Steps between C-alpha positions, in 0.01 A plus 500: 500500500704377203869455580621370167486203268665161513550293186545125537609359166559138399637401159543152354609348172818710518835423337712331772826647362363854526386426857863415587640811328575788742516744208146404387373542857675838536353623172150395603531664843638817338206507257247472785678773697512730199148417381346581837736793578625337820796622704767248607669515841842330463633245538302278269538132589516219243598144586556228241475149640769256384466246221156483348351723771313821446532859614362703787493879468395755758479873437416749771302793366400833646153371412567167685645187334523265202589132547550249219575127514569274202446125489669371182425140593129587469525763225345749742559824685323704764498876558373698796488878468354727763464874436376736768417757231258454215650384173356455151415151377797291390503255207629202700396242241676670210812577705535144631439351158762728342758446777458132583268353236222456758207306357267569794489794740269542797482842666329590826475873565412555863413839647670544837369679806206481735161555331 
């Protein structure tokens, strides 16, 4: 029984300034939500760490959740998206390159549920 899909996404070689920019993170999250036709359950949570720190974002969805963490000190970010309903493929590599300048993107797409 398939209960959805979980995407585990790691990006590196990103622009550290963009990884510290809450507006850049919001735009990326909005693009994923729109691109996959997801439904947000407010409130959306975004925390910017002080100084040179990164950003943590968490969005509850009717389909489950999206979590994003940026690591400017490493030029990296991670995304976890779980959807309990089937969704079309998403162009993670292109989106992360356009939003954060990611040089490398690794995507694991895991079917969820008991076989």
